[in-house]
The first five atom37 places (N, CA, C, CB, O) and aatype in JSON, in Angstrom:
{
  "aatype": [6, 11, 19, 2, 11, 18, 7, 7, 11, 4, 7, 7, 15, 10, 7, 12, 17, 6, 15, 15, 7, 17, 9, 15, 3, 4, 3, 14, 18, 7, 17, 13, 5, 17, 18, 4, 1, 13, 18, 5, 7, 1, 1, 4, 15, 3, 3, 5, 1, 5, 9, 16, 1, 17, 16, 11, 15, 0, 7, 9, 11, 7, 1, 13, 1, 15, 5, 10, 4, 2, 11, 9, 10, 0, 0, 5, 16, 16, 15, 3, 3, 0, 15, 9, 15, 14, 19, 9, 1, 5, 16, 10, 10, 8, 17, 7, 10, 6, 19, 16, 14, 16, 19, 10, 6, 4, 8, 6, 2, 1, 19, 11, 2],
  "atom_mask": [
    [1, 1, 1, 1, 1],
    [1, 1, 1, 1, 1],
    [1, 1, 1, 1, 1],
    [1, 1, 1, 1, 1],
    [1, 1, 1, 1, 1],
    [1, 1, 1, 1, 1],
    [1, 1, 1, 0, 1],
    [1, 1, 1, 0, 1],
    [1, 1, 1, 1, 1],
    [1, 1, 1, 1, 1],
    [1, 1, 1, 0, 1],
    [1, 1, 1, 0, 1],
    [1, 1, 1, 1, 1],
    [1, 1, 1, 1, 1],
    [1, 1, 1, 0, 1],
    [1, 1, 1, 1, 1],
    [1, 1, 1, 1, 1],
    [1, 1, 1, 1, 1],
    [1, 1, 1, 1, 1],
    [1, 1, 1, 1, 1],
    [1, 1, 1, 0, 1],
    [1, 1, 1, 1, 1],
    [1, 1, 1, 1, 1],
    [1, 1, 1, 1, 1],
    [1, 1, 1, 1, 1],
    [1, 1, 1, 1, 1],
    [1, 1, 1, 1, 1],
    [1, 1, 1, 1, 1],
    [1, 1, 1, 1, 1],
    [1, 1, 1, 0, 1],
    [1, 1, 1, 1, 1],
    [1, 1, 1, 1, 1],
    [1, 1, 1, 1, 1],
    [1, 1, 1, 1, 1],
    [1, 1, 1, 1, 1],
    [1, 1, 1, 1, 1],
    [1, 1, 1, 1, 1],
    [1, 1, 1, 1, 1],
    [1, 1, 1, 1, 1],
    [1, 1, 1, 1, 1],
    [1, 1, 1, 0, 1],
    [1, 1, 1, 1, 1],
    [1, 1, 1, 1, 1],
    [1, 1, 1, 1, 1],
    [1, 1, 1, 1, 1],
    [1, 1, 1, 1, 1],
    [1, 1, 1, 1, 1],
    [1, 1, 1, 1, 1],
    [1, 1, 1, 1, 1],
    [1, 1, 1, 1, 1],
    [1, 1, 1, 1, 1],
    [1, 1, 1, 1, 1],
    [1, 1, 1, 1, 1],
    [1, 1, 1, 1, 1],
    [1, 1, 1, 1, 1],
    [1, 1, 1, 1, 1],
    [1, 1, 1, 1, 1],
    [1, 1, 1, 1, 1],
    [1, 1, 1, 0, 1],
    [1, 1, 1, 1, 1],
    [1, 1, 1, 1, 1],
    [1, 1, 1, 0, 1],
    [1, 1, 1, 1, 1],
    [1, 1, 1, 1, 1],
    [1, 1, 1, 1, 1],
    [1, 1, 1, 1, 1],
    [1, 1, 1, 1, 1],
    [1, 1, 1, 1, 1],
    [1, 1, 1, 1, 1],
    [1, 1, 1, 1, 1],
    [1, 1, 1, 1, 1],
    [1, 1, 1, 1, 1],
    [1, 1, 1, 1, 1],
    [1, 1, 1, 1, 1],
    [1, 1, 1, 1, 1],
    [1, 1, 1, 1, 1],
    [1, 1, 1, 1, 1],
    [1, 1, 1, 1, 1],
    [1, 1, 1, 1, 1],
    [1, 1, 1, 1, 1],
    [1, 1, 1, 1, 1],
    [1, 1, 1, 1, 1],
    [1, 1, 1, 1, 1],
    [1, 1, 1, 1, 1],
    [1, 1, 1, 1, 1],
    [1, 1, 1, 1, 1],
    [1, 1, 1, 1, 1],
    [1, 1, 1, 1, 1],
    [1, 1, 1, 1, 1],
    [1, 1, 1, 1, 1],
    [1, 1, 1, 1, 1],
    [1, 1, 1, 1, 1],
    [1, 1, 1, 1, 1],
    [1, 1, 1, 1, 1],
    [1, 1, 1, 1, 1],
    [1, 1, 1, 0, 1],
    [1, 1, 1, 1, 1],
    [1, 1, 1, 1, 1],
    [1, 1, 1, 1, 1],
    [1, 1, 1, 1, 1],
    [1, 1, 1, 1, 1],
    [1, 1, 1, 1, 1],
    [1, 1, 1, 1, 1],
    [1, 1, 1, 1, 1],
    [1, 1, 1, 1, 1],
    [1, 1, 1, 1, 1],
    [1, 1, 1, 1, 1],
    [1, 1, 1, 1, 1],
    [1, 1, 1, 1, 1],
    [1, 1, 1, 1, 1],
    [1, 1, 1, 1, 1],
    [1, 1, 1, 1, 1],
    [1, 1, 1, 1, 1]
  ],
  "atom_positions": [
    [[-5.64, -26.33, 3.38], [-4.21, -26.53, 3.44], [-3.74, -27.51, 2.38], [-3.82, -27.01, 4.81], [-2.68, -27.31, 1.79]],
    [[-4.5, -28.54, 2.13], [-4.06, -29.58, 1.19], [-3.99, -29.07, -0.24], [-4.98, -30.77, 1.27], [-3.21, -29.58, -1.04]],
    [[-4.81, -28.08, -0.58], [-4.81, -27.58, -1.95], [-3.87, -26.39, -2.14], [-6.21, -27.19, -2.36], [-3.62, -25.98, -3.27]],
    [[-3.35, -25.84, -1.06], [-2.42, -24.72, -1.17], [-1.07, -25.21, -1.69], [-2.25, -24.02, 0.18], [-0.59, -26.26, -1.27]],
    [[-0.47, -24.46, -2.59], [0.82, -24.83, -3.17], [1.88, -25.06, -2.11], [1.28, -23.75, -4.13], [2.69, -25.98, -2.22]],
    [[1.88, -24.22, -1.07], [2.91, -24.31, -0.05], [2.47, -25.06, 1.2], [3.36, -22.94, 0.33], [3.23, -25.17, 2.16]],
    [[1.24, -25.59, 1.2], [0.78, -26.51, 2.23], [0.41, -25.92, 3.58], [0.0, 0.0, 0.0], [0.06, -26.68, 4.49]],
    [[0.48, -24.63, 3.75], [0.18, -24.03, 5.04], [-1.21, -23.44, 5.11], [0.0, 0.0, 0.0], [-1.83, -23.15, 4.09]],
    [[-1.7, -23.28, 6.33], [-2.99, -22.62, 6.54], [-2.81, -21.14, 6.23], [-3.53, -22.84, 8.0], [-1.87, -20.5, 6.7]],
    [[-3.71, -20.63, 5.44], [-3.57, -19.25, 4.99], [-4.93, -18.61, 4.8], [-2.76, -19.18, 3.68], [-5.75, -19.13, 4.04]],
    [[-5.19, -17.51, 5.47], [-6.46, -16.81, 5.32], [-7.55, -17.44, 6.16], [0.0, 0.0, 0.0], [-7.36, -18.48, 6.81]],
    [[-8.7, -16.79, 6.15], [-9.84, -17.27, 6.91], [-10.77, -18.12, 6.07], [0.0, 0.0, 0.0], [-10.63, -18.21, 4.85]],
    [[-11.72, -18.73, 6.74], [-12.71, -19.56, 6.05], [-13.75, -18.67, 5.37], [-13.39, -20.54, 7.04], [-13.86, -17.48, 5.67]],
    [[-14.51, -19.26, 4.47], [-15.6, -18.53, 3.82], [-16.58, -18.03, 4.87], [-16.32, -19.42, 2.79], [-17.06, -16.89, 4.79]],
    [[-16.89, -18.86, 5.85], [-17.81, -18.47, 6.92], [-17.32, -17.24, 7.68], [0.0, 0.0, 0.0], [-18.11, -16.36, 8.01]],
    [[-16.02, -17.2, 7.96], [-15.45, -16.05, 8.65], [-15.58, -14.79, 7.79], [-13.97, -16.31, 9.0], [-15.93, -13.73, 8.3]],
    [[-15.31, -14.92, 6.51], [-15.42, -13.77, 5.6], [-16.86, -13.29, 5.51], [-14.89, -14.14, 4.19], [-17.13, -12.09, 5.53]],
    [[-17.79, -14.23, 5.43], [-19.21, -13.85, 5.33], [-19.69, -13.18, 6.62], [-20.08, -15.09, 5.03], [-20.37, -12.16, 6.57]],
    [[-19.33, -13.75, 7.77], [-19.79, -13.19, 9.04], [-19.16, -11.82, 9.33], [-19.48, -14.15, 10.18], [-19.71, -11.03, 10.09]],
    [[-18.01, -11.56, 8.74], [-17.34, -10.26, 8.91], [-17.87, -9.2, 7.96], [-15.85, -10.42, 8.72], [-17.53, -8.03, 8.09]],
    [[-18.71, -9.6, 7.01], [-19.25, -8.65, 6.05], [-18.27, -8.26, 4.96], [0.0, 0.0, 0.0], [-18.41, -7.2, 4.35]],
    [[-17.27, -9.09, 4.72], [-16.22, -8.76, 3.76], [-16.53, -9.24, 2.35], [-14.92, -9.34, 4.21], [-15.77, -8.96, 1.42]],
    [[-17.62, -9.96, 2.17], [-17.99, -10.46, 0.85], [-18.93, -9.46, 0.21], [-18.65, -11.88, 0.94], [-19.96, -9.1, 0.78]],
    [[-18.57, -9.01, -0.97], [-19.38, -8.03, -1.71], [-20.46, -8.75, -2.51], [-18.48, -7.18, -2.65], [-20.24, -9.83, -3.05]],
    [[-21.63, -8.13, -2.58], [-22.72, -8.72, -3.37], [-22.35, -8.85, -4.84], [-23.99, -7.87, -3.23], [-22.78, -9.79, -5.51]],
    [[-21.55, -7.9, -5.35], [-21.23, -7.99, -6.79], [-20.22, -9.09, -7.08], [-20.68, -6.65, -7.28], [-20.15, -9.56, -8.22]],
    [[-19.43, -9.53, -6.11], [-18.45, -10.61, -6.31], [-18.42, -11.52, -5.08], [-17.03, -10.03, -6.58], [-17.5, -11.43, -4.27]],
    [[-19.42, -12.38, -4.94], [-19.52, -13.2, -3.72], [-18.38, -14.21, -3.54], [-20.81, -13.93, -3.73], [-18.24, -14.78, -2.46]],
    [[-17.57, -14.44, -4.58], [-16.44, -15.36, -4.44], [-15.13, -14.63, -4.19], [-16.31, -16.22, -5.69], [-14.06, -15.24, -4.23]],
    [[-15.22, -13.33, -3.92], [-14.05, -12.6, -3.45], [-13.19, -11.94, -4.5], [0.0, 0.0, 0.0], [-13.61, -11.68, -5.63]],
    [[-11.95, -11.68, -4.07], [-11.02, -10.88, -4.87], [-10.77, -11.47, -6.24], [-9.72, -10.75, -4.14], [-10.76, -10.74, -7.23]],
    [[-10.57, -12.77, -6.33], [-10.25, -13.37, -7.64], [-11.4, -13.18, -8.62], [-9.93, -14.87, -7.48], [-11.17, -12.87, -9.79]],
    [[-12.61, -13.35, -8.16], [-13.78, -13.12, -9.02], [-13.83, -11.65, -9.44], [-15.1, -13.54, -8.3], [-14.07, -11.33, -10.6]],
    [[-13.6, -10.76, -8.48], [-13.58, -9.34, -8.8], [-12.52, -9.06, -9.86], [-13.31, -8.49, -7.54], [-12.78, -8.36, -10.85]],
    [[-11.3, -9.61, -9.67], [-10.2, -9.34, -10.59], [-10.53, -9.82, -12.0], [-8.92, -10.02, -10.09], [-10.3, -9.1, -12.97]],
    [[-11.06, -11.03, -12.12], [-11.41, -11.56, -13.45], [-12.41, -10.65, -14.15], [-11.98, -12.98, -13.34], [-12.26, -10.35, -15.33]],
    [[-13.41, -10.22, -13.43], [-14.43, -9.34, -14.01], [-13.86, -7.96, -14.32], [-15.63, -9.22, -13.07], [-14.22, -7.36, -15.34]],
    [[-13.0, -7.44, -13.47], [-12.36, -6.15, -13.71], [-11.5, -6.22, -14.97], [-11.5, -5.72, -12.49], [-11.54, -5.33, -15.81]],
    [[-10.73, -7.3, -15.09], [-9.86, -7.51, -16.25], [-10.68, -7.56, -17.54], [-9.04, -8.81, -16.09], [-10.23, -7.09, -18.59]],
    [[-11.86, -8.14, -17.46], [-12.74, -8.25, -18.63], [-13.47, -6.94, -18.94], [-13.75, -9.36, -18.42], [-14.21, -6.87, -19.91]],
    [[-13.26, -5.92, -18.13], [-13.82, -4.61, -18.43], [-14.94, -4.13, -17.53], [0.0, 0.0, 0.0], [-15.37, -2.98, -17.64]],
    [[-15.43, -4.99, -16.65], [-16.51, -4.55, -15.77], [-15.97, -3.59, -14.72], [-17.18, -5.76, -15.09], [-14.88, -3.77, -14.19]],
    [[-16.74, -2.57, -14.44], [-16.4, -1.63, -13.38], [-17.56, -1.59, -12.39], [-16.11, -0.2, -13.95], [-18.72, -1.66, -12.78]],
    [[-17.23, -1.48, -11.1], [-18.27, -1.45, -10.08], [-17.82, -0.61, -8.9], [-18.63, -2.88, -9.62], [-16.69, -0.12, -8.86]],
    [[-18.7, -0.45, -7.95], [-18.43, 0.4, -6.79], [-17.34, -0.17, -5.88], [-19.7, 0.59, -5.99], [-16.82, 0.55, -5.03]],
    [[-16.98, -1.44, -6.05], [-15.98, -2.08, -5.19], [-14.56, -1.95, -5.74], [-16.33, -3.54, -5.02], [-13.61, -2.39, -5.09]],
    [[-14.41, -1.37, -6.93], [-13.1, -1.33, -7.59], [-12.01, -0.69, -6.73], [-13.2, -0.59, -8.89], [-10.96, -1.29, -6.52]],
    [[-12.25, 0.5, -6.23], [-11.19, 1.2, -5.5], [-10.78, 0.44, -4.24], [-11.65, 2.61, -5.13], [-9.6, 0.39, -3.9]],
    [[-11.74, -0.14, -3.54], [-11.42, -0.92, -2.34], [-10.52, -2.1, -2.69], [-12.71, -1.41, -1.66], [-9.54, -2.37, -1.99]],
    [[-10.86, -2.83, -3.76], [-10.08, -4.0, -4.14], [-8.69, -3.62, -4.64], [-10.82, -4.8, -5.23], [-7.71, -4.29, -4.32]],
    [[-8.6, -2.54, -5.4], [-7.29, -2.08, -5.89], [-6.41, -1.68, -4.71], [-7.45, -0.9, -6.87], [-5.22, -1.99, -4.67]],
    [[-6.99, -0.99, -3.75], [-6.25, -0.57, -2.56], [-5.78, -1.77, -1.75], [-7.11, 0.35, -1.68], [-4.65, -1.8, -1.27]],
    [[-6.65, -2.76, -1.59], [-6.27, -3.98, -0.86], [-5.08, -4.66, -1.53], [-7.46, -4.96, -0.78], [-4.12, -5.05, -0.86]],
    [[-5.14, -4.8, -2.87], [-4.04, -5.45, -3.59], [-2.75, -4.65, -3.44], [-4.4, -5.62, -5.08], [-1.7, -5.22, -3.14]],
    [[-2.84, -3.35, -3.63], [-1.66, -2.49, -3.57], [-0.99, -2.59, -2.2], [-2.04, -1.04, -3.86], [0.24, -2.67, -2.12]],
    [[-1.78, -2.59, -1.14], [-1.22, -2.64, 0.22], [-0.67, -4.03, 0.57], [-2.27, -2.25, 1.23], [0.17, -4.15, 1.47]],
    [[-1.11, -5.06, -0.12], [-0.66, -6.42, 0.18], [0.44, -6.9, -0.76], [-1.83, -7.38, 0.1], [1.47, -7.41, -0.31]],
    [[0.23, -6.74, -2.06], [1.13, -7.34, -3.05], [1.75, -6.34, -4.01], [0.39, -8.38, -3.83], [2.56, -6.72, -4.86]],
    [[1.38, -5.08, -3.9], [1.93, -4.06, -4.78], [3.42, -3.85, -4.54], [0.0, 0.0, 0.0], [4.01, -4.5, -3.67]],
    [[4.03, -2.95, -5.29], [5.47, -2.71, -5.21], [5.95, -2.51, -3.77], [5.84, -1.48, -6.05], [7.0, -3.03, -3.39]],
    [[5.2, -1.77, -2.98], [5.56, -1.54, -1.57], [4.63, -2.3, -0.62], [5.53, -0.05, -1.25], [4.57, -1.99, 0.56]],
    [[3.92, -3.28, -1.14], [2.97, -4.04, -0.34], [3.62, -4.78, 0.81], [0.0, 0.0, 0.0], [4.76, -5.23, 0.71]],
    [[2.89, -4.89, 1.92], [3.49, -5.46, 3.13], [3.92, -6.91, 2.96], [2.52, -5.36, 4.27], [5.01, -7.27, 3.4]],
    [[3.1, -7.76, 2.34], [3.48, -9.17, 2.2], [4.6, -9.35, 1.18], [2.27, -10.02, 1.8], [5.52, -10.14, 1.39]],
    [[4.51, -8.62, 0.09], [5.57, -8.67, -0.92], [6.9, -8.22, -0.31], [5.21, -7.78, -2.14], [7.92, -8.88, -0.49]],
    [[6.89, -7.1, 0.4], [8.12, -6.58, 1.02], [8.67, -7.53, 2.08], [7.86, -5.2, 1.63], [9.87, -7.77, 2.14]],
    [[7.77, -8.07, 2.91], [8.22, -9.0, 3.96], [8.92, -10.21, 3.36], [7.02, -9.47, 4.82], [10.0, -10.6, 3.8]],
    [[8.3, -10.81, 2.34], [8.89, -12.01, 1.75], [10.22, -11.68, 1.06], [7.92, -12.64, 0.75], [11.2, -12.4, 1.24]],
    [[10.25, -10.62, 0.29], [11.5, -10.25, -0.39], [12.6, -9.97, 0.63], [11.28, -9.02, -1.29], [13.74, -10.4, 0.43]],
    [[12.28, -9.26, 1.71], [13.29, -8.99, 2.74], [13.8, -10.27, 3.38], [12.7, -8.07, 3.81], [14.99, -10.4, 3.65]],
    [[12.91, -11.22, 3.63], [13.32, -12.5, 4.23], [14.2, -13.3, 3.28], [12.09, -13.32, 4.63], [15.17, -13.92, 3.71]],
    [[13.87, -13.29, 2.01], [14.69, -14.0, 1.01], [16.08, -13.37, 0.95], [14.01, -13.96, -0.39], [17.08, -14.08, 0.94]],
    [[16.13, -12.04, 0.9], [17.43, -11.36, 0.83], [18.24, -11.6, 2.1], [17.22, -9.85, 0.62], [19.45, -11.81, 2.03]],
    [[17.6, -11.56, 3.26], [18.3, -11.79, 4.53], [18.87, -13.2, 4.6], [17.36, -11.54, 5.71], [19.94, -13.42, 5.17]],
    [[18.15, -14.16, 4.03], [18.61, -15.55, 4.03], [19.64, -15.82, 2.93], [17.43, -16.5, 3.87], [20.21, -16.91, 2.85]],
    [[19.85, -14.83, 2.08], [20.78, -14.95, 0.96], [20.49, -16.2, 0.13], [22.23, -14.99, 1.46], [21.37, -17.0, -0.17]],
    [[19.22, -16.33, -0.23], [18.79, -17.47, -1.02], [18.07, -16.98, -2.27], [17.87, -18.41, -0.19], [18.09, -15.78, -2.56]],
    [[17.46, -17.88, -2.99], [16.81, -17.52, -4.25], [15.31, -17.34, -4.05], [17.07, -18.6, -5.31], [14.74, -17.77, -3.05]],
    [[14.69, -16.7, -5.01], [13.26, -16.4, -4.92], [12.4, -17.65, -4.86], [12.83, -15.55, -6.1], [11.27, -17.6, -4.36]],
    [[12.89, -18.77, -5.35], [12.08, -20.0, -5.37], [12.34, -20.92, -4.18], [12.34, -20.75, -6.65], [11.9, -22.08, -4.19]],
    [[13.04, -20.44, -3.17], [13.3, -21.24, -1.97], [12.03, -21.29, -1.12], [14.51, -20.66, -1.14], [11.76, -20.37, -0.33]],
    [[11.26, -22.35, -1.28], [9.94, -22.48, -0.63], [10.03, -22.6, 0.88], [9.22, -23.68, -1.19], [9.0, -22.51, 1.56]],
    [[11.22, -22.81, 1.42], [11.34, -22.9, 2.88], [11.24, -21.52, 3.54], [12.68, -23.55, 3.26], [11.02, -21.43, 4.75]],
    [[11.38, -20.48, 2.76], [11.27, -19.12, 3.29], [9.81, -18.69, 3.27], [12.16, -18.13, 2.47], [9.24, -18.47, 2.2]],
    [[9.22, -18.57, 4.42], [7.85, -18.04, 4.62], [6.79, -18.63, 3.69], [7.87, -16.56, 4.43], [6.22, -17.91, 2.87]],
    [[6.52, -19.93, 3.81], [5.5, -20.53, 2.94], [4.11, -19.92, 3.1], [5.42, -22.0, 3.21], [3.35, -19.88, 2.13]],
    [[3.76, -19.44, 4.28], [2.43, -18.84, 4.48], [2.34, -17.5, 3.74], [2.14, -18.64, 5.99], [1.33, -17.21, 3.1]],
    [[3.4, -16.69, 3.82], [3.4, -15.43, 3.08], [3.38, -15.71, 1.58], [4.63, -14.56, 3.46], [2.69, -15.01, 0.83]],
    [[4.12, -16.7, 1.14], [4.11, -17.07, -0.29], [2.69, -17.44, -0.73], [5.08, -18.26, -0.56], [2.24, -17.03, -1.8]],
    [[1.99, -18.22, 0.09], [0.63, -18.62, -0.25], [-0.29, -17.41, -0.27], [0.1, -19.68, 0.74], [-1.15, -17.29, -1.14]],
    [[-0.12, -16.52, 0.69], [-0.91, -15.29, 0.72], [-0.72, -14.51, -0.57], [-0.53, -14.42, 1.93], [-1.69, -14.04, -1.17]],
    [[0.52, -14.38, -1.01], [0.79, -13.65, -2.25], [0.2, -14.36, -3.46], [2.3, -13.47, -2.45], [-0.27, -13.71, -4.39]],
    [[0.21, -15.68, -3.46], [-0.44, -16.41, -4.56], [-1.93, -16.11, -4.59], [-0.22, -17.93, -4.42], [-2.51, -15.97, -5.67]],
    [[-2.54, -16.0, -3.43], [-3.96, -15.64, -3.37], [-4.19, -14.28, -4.0], [-4.47, -15.64, -1.92], [-5.27, -14.01, -4.54]],
    [[-3.2, -13.41, -3.93], [-3.29, -12.07, -4.52], [-2.77, -12.05, -5.96], [-2.51, -11.06, -3.67], [-2.69, -10.98, -6.57]],
    [[-2.42, -13.2, -6.5], [-1.98, -13.27, -7.9], [-0.53, -12.9, -8.13], [0.0, 0.0, 0.0], [-0.16, -12.49, -9.23]],
    [[0.31, -13.03, -7.11], [1.73, -12.69, -7.26], [2.6, -13.84, -6.79], [2.07, -11.41, -6.47], [2.44, -14.35, -5.68]],
    [[3.5, -14.25, -7.65], [4.54, -15.2, -7.26], [5.86, -14.46, -7.34], [4.53, -16.49, -8.18], [6.17, -13.83, -8.35]],
    [[6.65, -14.54, -6.28], [7.92, -13.82, -6.28], [8.9, -14.56, -7.19], [8.49, -13.7, -4.83], [9.3, -15.69, -6.92]],
    [[9.27, -13.89, -8.25], [10.21, -14.4, -9.25], [11.54, -13.68, -9.07], [9.66, -14.2, -10.7], [11.63, -12.73, -8.29]],
    [[12.59, -14.12, -9.78], [13.85, -13.38, -9.71], [13.68, -11.9, -10.08], [14.89, -14.03, -10.62], [14.33, -11.04, -9.5]],
    [[12.82, -11.61, -11.04], [12.59, -10.23, -11.45], [11.93, -9.42, -10.33], [11.71, -10.19, -12.7], [12.33, -8.28, -10.08]],
    [[10.93, -9.99, -9.67], [10.26, -9.31, -8.55], [11.26, -9.05, -7.43], [9.06, -10.16, -8.02], [11.29, -7.97, -6.85]],
    [[12.08, -10.04, -7.13], [13.08, -9.9, -6.07], [14.11, -8.83, -6.42], [13.78, -11.25, -5.8], [14.47, -8.02, -5.57]],
    [[14.57, -8.82, -7.65], [15.54, -7.82, -8.1], [14.95, -6.41, -8.03], [16.02, -8.13, -9.53], [15.62, -5.47, -7.61]],
    [[13.71, -6.27, -8.44], [13.02, -4.98, -8.37], [12.96, -4.49, -6.92], [11.59, -5.1, -8.96], [13.22, -3.32, -6.65]],
    [[12.63, -5.39, -6.01], [12.56, -5.02, -4.59], [13.94, -4.63, -4.08], [11.99, -6.19, -3.75], [14.09, -3.61, -3.4]],
    [[14.94, -5.42, -4.4], [16.29, -5.15, -3.93], [16.77, -3.78, -4.43], [17.26, -6.25, -4.4], [17.37, -3.02, -3.67]],
    [[16.52, -3.47, -5.68], [16.91, -2.17, -6.23], [16.15, -1.03, -5.56], [16.67, -2.14, -7.75], [16.7, 0.04, -5.33]],
    [[14.88, -1.26, -5.26], [14.06, -0.22, -4.63], [14.55, 0.09, -3.22], [12.59, -0.66, -4.6], [14.61, 1.25, -2.83]],
    [[14.89, -0.95, -2.45], [15.3, -0.7, -1.07], [16.74, -0.2, -0.97], [15.15, -1.98, -0.25], [17.11, 0.42, 0.03]],
    [[17.56, -0.46, -1.98], [18.94, 0.05, -1.98], [18.97, 1.55, -2.19], [19.76, -0.65, -3.08], [19.82, 2.25, -1.64]],
    [[18.04, 2.05, -2.99], [18.07, 3.47, -3.37], [17.28, 4.33, -2.45], [17.57, 3.66, -4.75], [17.21, 5.54, -2.64]]
  ]
}
């Protein structure tokens, strides 16, 4: 919690991830390690699973991205208002996404149409 930008508890512990079998042998430090290696050109058997996880969480129609954008719009505030869902914001940071005015505008245009 102390190292999280928004100060809230977010996600499970390493022990929980290990005991659940969610840590891949090719990337024992998780999604961020996978992403860095994928970006550098490495391909592995875990690629599709990780891409699907990101898409469902932080992608254009991702649940956390959509939830946060909807809450910001409902509160009629700006994308940088940290009082709106700090835990969801931290979750999205873990997925490499920070909701910016552009992200919020994209979401607003998508849900209007």
